[in-house]
C-alpha positions in Angstrom: 0.2 0.0 0.3 1.8 3.4 -1.4 2.2 5.4 2.1 1.7 9.4 1.8 4.2 11.9 2.8 4.0 15.5 2.8 6.0 17.3 -0.6 9.5 19.5 0.0 7.3 22.3 -0.2 4.6 21.8 2.0 7.7 20.6 4.2 9.6 24.0 3.3 6.7 26.0 4.4 5.7 24.7 8.1 9.3 23.3 9.2 9.5 26.2 11.8 6.0 26.1 13.2 5.6 25.0 16.7 3.1 22.0 16.4 1.7 22.7 20.3 1.5 26.2 19.3 0.1 26.9 16.3 -1.5 30.3 15.4 -5.2 30.4 13.8 -3.5 31.6 10.7 -0.8 28.7 11.1 -4.0 26.4 11.5 -5.6 27.3 8.2 -2.5 26.6 6.4 -1.4 23.4 7.6 -5.3 22.5 7.0 -4.9 24.1 3.4 -1.2 22.1 2.5 -1.7 18.6 4.5 -5.2 17.1 2.4 -4.3 13.6 3.6 -6.1 13.6 7.0 -3.8 11.1 8.4 -1.0 12.8 8.0 -2.6 16.0 9.2 -3.9 14.7 12.4 0.1 13.3 12.7 1.7 16.4 12.6 -1.0 18.2 14.9 -0.5 15.4 17.3 2.8 15.1 17.4 5.3 17.5 15.0 7.8 16.6 12.3 10.6 13.9 12.7 13.9 16.0 13.4 15.4 13.6 10.2 13.1 13.2 7.2 10.6 15.3 8.3 7.5 13.8 8.0 4.8 13.7 10.6 5.9 11.7 13.3 3.5 8.6 14.1 3.9 9.8 17.7 5.4 11.9 20.2 9.0 11.9 19.5 8.4 8.8 17.2 8.9 8.1 13.2 7.8 4.5 12.1 10.2 5.0 9.4 13.5 6.3 10.6 13.1 4.0 14.0 12.9 1.3 11.5 15.7 2.0 9.8 18.2 2.3 13.1 16.6 -0.9 14.5 17.5 -2.4 11.7 21.1 -1.2 11.2 21.6 -2.9 14.6 20.4 -6.4 13.6 23.5 -7.8 13.0 24.7 -6.7 16.4 22.3 -9.3 18.4 20.9 -12.5 18.5 18.6 -14.7 20.6 20.2 -18.1 19.2 17.1 -18.9 17.7 15.5 -17.8 14.6 12.0 -17.8 15.1 12.8 -15.6 17.9 14.8 -12.9 15.9 12.5 -13.0 13.4 9.5 -11.8 15.7 11.2 -9.5 18.1 12.7 -7.7 14.9 9.4 -7.2 13.1 7.6 -5.9 16.4 10.3 -3.3 16.0 10.0 -2.8 11.8 6.5 -2.0 12.2 6.0 0.1 15.8 4.2 3.2 15.5 5.1 4.4 19.1 7.8 2.9 22.0 5.7 1.0 23.7 4.9 -1.7 20.5 8.7 -2.9 20.6 10.6 -5.6 21.8 14.2 -6.2 22.3 16.2 -8.8 22.5 18.2 -8.4 26.2 21.1 -10.3 27.2 20.7 -11.8 31.2 23.6 -10.0 32.4 21.8 -6.7 31.6 19.3 -7.6 34.6 21.1 -8.0 38.7 19.3 -8.8 42.1 17.3 -11.9 40.5 14.8 -13.2 42.9 12.5 -16.0 43.0 8.7 -14.6 43.5 6.0 -17.4 42.0 5.6 -20.5 40.0 2.2 -21.5 38.7 1.0 -23.8 36.1 2.7 -22.4 33.0 5.6 -21.5 34.5 8.2 -19.5 37.4 8.2 -15.4 37.7 11.3 -13.9 39.4 11.9 -10.2 40.0 15.0 -8.6 38.5 16.4 -5.3 38.0 16.9 -4.2 34.6 20.4 -1.7 34.2 19.4 -0.5 31.4 15.7 0.9 31.3 13.2 0.8 28.2 13.5 2.5 24.8 11.8 5.5 24.2 13.1 7.3 21.8 16.0 8.4 19.1 18.2 10.8 20.4 19.4 11.9 16.9 22.1 14.7 18.2 24.4 11.3 20.2 22.6 8.3 17.1 21.5 6.3 20.4 18.8 5.5 21.5 17.5 7.3 24.4 16.5 4.9 27.7 13.8 5.5 30.7 13.6 4.4 34.0 9.9 6.3 34.6 7.5 3.3 34.6 4.5 5.3 36.8 7.4 6.4 39.1 10.9 7.1 38.6 13.4 4.3 39.6 16.2 6.4 38.4 19.0 3.7 39.1 17.2 0.4 40.6 14.4 0.3 37.5 12.1 -3.2 38.5 11.2 -5.9 36.1 9.1 -9.2 36.1 11.1 -12.5 34.2 8.6 -14.8 33.2 9.7 -18.3 32.5 7.3 -20.6 30.9 8.4 -24.3 31.3 10.3 -25.8 28.6 11.0 -23.0 27.1 13.7 -23.8 26.1 12.2 -24.9 22.3 10.6 -22.0 22.0 6.5 -22.2 21.7 3.5 -20.8 19.2 2.3 -20.3 23.1 5.1 -18.2 24.0 5.0 -16.3 21.3 1.3 -15.7 20.7 1.1 -14.4 24.8 4.4 -11.6 23.9 2.5 -10.7 20.6 -0.8 -10.1 22.2 1.6 -8.1 25.3 2.4 -5.8 21.7 -0.9 -5.4 20.3 -2.5 -4.8 23.5 -1.6 -0.9 24.4 -3.2 0.6 27.4 -2.2 1.0 31.1 -4.6 -1.2 32.9 -2.9 -4.3 30.5 0.5 -5.1 31.2 3.6 -4.0 28.9 6.0 -6.3 27.9 9.6 -5.0 27.2 11.4 -8.2 25.5 12.8 -11.3 25.9 15.5 -13.0 27.4 17.0 -16.3 28.3 18.6 -18.2 31.3 21.9 -18.9 30.6 21.7 -21.9 32.9 18.5 -23.8 32.1 18.5 -22.1 28.1 14.7 -21.0 29.1 13.0 -18.1 27.2 11.4 -15.5 29.3 9.3 -12.9 28.8 10.5 -9.3 30.7 7.8 -7.5 31.7 6.8 -4.7 34.3 6.7 -5.3 37.3 3.7 -4.4 40.2 5.1 -3.7 43.7 1.7 -4.3 45.4 1.3 -7.8 43.9 -2.0 -9.8 42.3 -5.1 -8.1 42.8 -6.6 -11.5 45.1 -3.8 -11.1 47.7 -4.3 -7.3 48.1 -8.2 -7.6 48.6 -7.8 -10.8 51.0 -4.9 -8.3 53.2 -7.2 -4.4 53.2 -10.3 -5.3 51.6 -12.4 -4.3 54.7 -10.4 -0.9 54.3 -10.7 0.1 51.3 -13.3 2.7 50.4 -15.9 2.1 47.9 -14.6 4.8 45.6 -11.4 3.1 45.8 -13.3 -0.4 44.7 -14.7 1.3 41.5 -11.8 2.8 40.3 -10.4 -0.7 40.4 -13.6 -1.9 38.3 -12.6 1.1 36.1 -9.2 0.3 35.5 -10.1 -3.3 34.7 -12.9 -2.4 32.6 -10.4 -0.6 30.5 -7.9 -3.5 30.6 -10.9 -5.6 29.4 -12.2 -3.1 27.1 -8.4 -2.6 24.9 -8.1 -6.1 24.7 -11.7 -6.3 23.3 -10.9 -4.0 20.5 -8.2 -6.4 19.2 -11.0 -8.5 18.5 -9.4 -10.8 21.6 -10.8 -12.5 24.6 -8.6 -13.1 27.5 -10.0 -17.0 28.5 -8.4 -17.2 32.3 -10.2 -13.8 33.3 -10.3 -13.7 37.4 -8.3 -11.5 40.6 -4.7 -13.3 40.4 -4.8 -12.5 36.6 -4.3 -8.7 38.0 -2.2 -6.7 39.6 -2.0 -3.5 41.7 0.8 -1.3 41.6 0.0 2.1 43.2 -3.2 3.9 42.0 -3.0 1.1 38.8 -5.0 -1.8 38.6 -3.7 -4.0 35.7 -4.8 -7.1 33.9 -1.8 -10.0 33.4 -1.3 -13.4 32.1 -2.3 -12.7 28.2 -1.3 -16.7 27.9 -4.1 -17.9 26.7 -5.1 -14.8 25.0 -6.9 -15.5 21.8 -9.1 -14.1 18.6 -12.3 -14.4 19.6 -13.5 -16.6 16.6 
């Protein structure tokens, strides 16, 4: 499908505008010059890419330029599994925002790995990710800018969960399907997956997922149900409804929906464990 782009003439006329503070005259000019509604919306929401001067696909994110940056780095890493490599590369090439990408993360980039729990599908650990997640491309220094802010500023110690599926030395379609569900569903109320790593001792692949400091909603409610205000309980329900709606908007059904598969992290209630998430039909 042909990708629409702004012409050099249009770029020349609008390149010095501040898209966040357009004057009425500039706004009229934008409406006159940019006829494609998708490009116009992208420009008004996200401004122009510093590199290619086309409208960004998200805040500080240009899909086409960042895809090139990722592609140039493909030769510098491998998971040791062709299927996993291709899966990660696919997300990096098509991502329209930073939350849609996955990374291959070497296991030595984690420290203080500690056991949390074991379930029917696998084992989860807490760890500190030394680097933090990719947020945007730093064109001045020609490298990825990373962040350790996730609801709060963790500064040095960015906690994550490592989810290891049993017997995942041989990568399974179920493992990749769960990770793909995470990249499809972008919501503050559904857990974000940052990438994939591999335990060098067991050779099991592991998902790298956001950490929720207050644990499962089930345990959270068991410990303090009577002391929680009803308006707060309603807020929990709102978050669950928002997360569930974001899953359904993608044509998916969770299939394992209970409070043990929901997490509490401060004010947020988050749906997790998308292992059985499948298309509605």
